TORKOL-4160 file (C-alpha; in steps of 0.2 Angstrom, whole numbers, padded with zeros to 4 digits, m for minus):
89
<pt num="1" X="0000" Y="0000" Z="0000"/>
<pt num="2" X="0006" Y="0017" Z="m0005"/>
<pt num="3" X="0010" Y="0030" Z="0009"/>
<pt num="4" X="m0001" Y="0044" Z="0005"/>
<pt num="5" X="0009" Y="0057" Z="0014"/>
<pt num="6" X="0024" Y="0053" Z="0003"/>
<pt num="7" X="0014" Y="0051" Z="m0013"/>
<pt num="8" X="0016" Y="0066" Z="m0025"/>
<pt num="9" X="0001" Y="0077" Z="m0026"/>
<pt num="10" X="m0004" Y="0079" Z="m0044"/>
<pt num="11" X="m0018" Y="0087" Z="m0054"/>
<pt num="12" X="m0022" Y="0082" Z="m0072"/>
<pt num="13" X="m0036" Y="0092" Z="m0080"/>
<pt num="14" X="m0043" Y="0087" Z="m0097"/>
<pt num="15" X="m0054" Y="0100" Z="m0106"/>
<pt num="16" X="m0061" Y="0107" Z="m0089"/>
<pt num="17" X="m0073" Y="0092" Z="m0088"/>
<pt num="18" X="m0062" Y="0079" Z="m0080"/>
<pt num="19" X="m0049" Y="0079" Z="m0067"/>
<pt num="20" X="m0038" Y="0066" Z="m0059"/>
<pt num="21" X="m0030" Y="0070" Z="m0043"/>
<pt num="22" X="m0017" Y="0061" Z="m0033"/>
<pt num="23" X="m0011" Y="0064" Z="m0015"/>
<pt num="24" X="m0029" Y="0064" Z="m0008"/>
<pt num="25" X="m0030" Y="0060" Z="0010"/>
<pt num="26" X="m0049" Y="0062" Z="0012"/>
<pt num="27" X="m0065" Y="0070" Z="0005"/>
<pt num="28" X="m0072" Y="0082" Z="0017"/>
<pt num="29" X="m0088" Y="0085" Z="0008"/>
<pt num="30" X="m0096" Y="0087" Z="m0009"/>
<pt num="31" X="m0111" Y="0092" Z="m0019"/>
<pt num="32" X="m0114" Y="0096" Z="m0037"/>
<pt num="33" X="m0106" Y="0114" Z="m0036"/>
<pt num="34" X="m0091" Y="0111" Z="m0024"/>
<pt num="35" X="m0079" Y="0097" Z="m0019"/>
<pt num="36" X="m0068" Y="0099" Z="m0003"/>
<pt num="37" X="m0053" Y="0088" Z="m0002"/>
<pt num="38" X="m0039" Y="0086" Z="0010"/>
<pt num="39" X="m0023" Y="0083" Z="0001"/>
<pt num="40" X="m0005" Y="0081" Z="0007"/>
<pt num="41" X="m0003" Y="0099" Z="0001"/>
<pt num="42" X="m0017" Y="0106" Z="0011"/>
<pt num="43" X="m0036" Y="0108" Z="0009"/>
<pt num="44" X="m0041" Y="0109" Z="m0010"/>
<pt num="45" X="m0058" Y="0116" Z="m0015"/>
<pt num="46" X="m0065" Y="0113" Z="m0032"/>
<pt num="47" X="m0079" Y="0123" Z="m0039"/>
<pt num="48" X="m0090" Y="0120" Z="m0054"/>
<pt num="49" X="m0106" Y="0114" Z="m0060"/>
<pt num="50" X="m0113" Y="0096" Z="m0061"/>
<pt num="51" X="m0098" Y="0090" Z="m0052"/>
<pt num="52" X="m0097" Y="0071" Z="m0048"/>
<pt num="53" X="m0084" Y="0060" Z="m0039"/>
<pt num="54" X="m0083" Y="0046" Z="m0052"/>
<pt num="55" X="m0068" Y="0037" Z="m0044"/>
<pt num="56" X="m0062" Y="0037" Z="m0027"/>
<pt num="57" X="m0048" Y="0026" Z="m0019"/>
<pt num="58" X="m0043" Y="0034" Z="m0002"/>
<pt num="59" X="m0030" Y="0019" Z="0001"/>
<pt num="60" X="m0020" Y="0025" Z="m0015"/>
<pt num="61" X="m0025" Y="0043" Z="m0013"/>
<pt num="62" X="m0033" Y="0045" Z="m0030"/>
<pt num="63" X="m0049" Y="0054" Z="m0035"/>
<pt num="64" X="m0057" Y="0056" Z="m0052"/>
<pt num="65" X="m0070" Y="0071" Z="m0055"/>
<pt num="66" X="m0081" Y="0075" Z="m0069"/>
<pt num="67" X="m0092" Y="0090" Z="m0073"/>
<pt num="68" X="m0089" Y="0108" Z="m0078"/>
<pt num="69" X="m0074" Y="0113" Z="m0067"/>
<pt num="70" X="m0072" Y="0132" Z="m0064"/>
<pt num="71" X="m0058" Y="0133" Z="m0051"/>
<pt num="72" X="m0046" Y="0124" Z="m0040"/>
<pt num="73" X="m0041" Y="0134" Z="m0023"/>
<pt num="74" X="m0029" Y="0128" Z="m0010"/>
<pt num="75" X="m0029" Y="0134" Z="0008"/>
<pt num="76" X="m0019" Y="0129" Z="0023"/>
<pt num="77" X="m0025" Y="0120" Z="0037"/>
<pt num="78" X="m0028" Y="0131" Z="0052"/>
<pt num="79" X="m0031" Y="0124" Z="0070"/>
<pt num="80" X="m0041" Y="0133" Z="0083"/>
<pt num="81" X="m0025" Y="0135" Z="0093"/>
<pt num="82" X="m0017" Y="0145" Z="0080"/>
<pt num="83" X="m0032" Y="0156" Z="0077"/>
<pt num="84" X="m0033" Y="0160" Z="0096"/>
<pt num="85" X="m0014" Y="0164" Z="0096"/>
<pt num="86" X="m0017" Y="0176" Z="0081"/>
<pt num="87" X="m0032" Y="0184" Z="0090"/>
<pt num="88" X="m0023" Y="0187" Z="0106"/>
<pt num="89" X="m0005" Y="0190" Z="0101"/>
């Protein structure tokens, strides 16, 4: 079994209608307009229309997505502790 932490994170987009993503640790949530993934590079938000998770293999860290893909956005994970430190420092 591959170690997801060490697997390279890769995004392959074909014609804005299909994406293959590797290095995925978890699928947070999804609906037809947005898919939230946790990758080994941080949180990834995919926005679009009629989005579908067509293939999912968490053990290997691979996800296949279909639909009209509008954007990919990465954000860093933020813990409550770091938020509190920012507010009171």
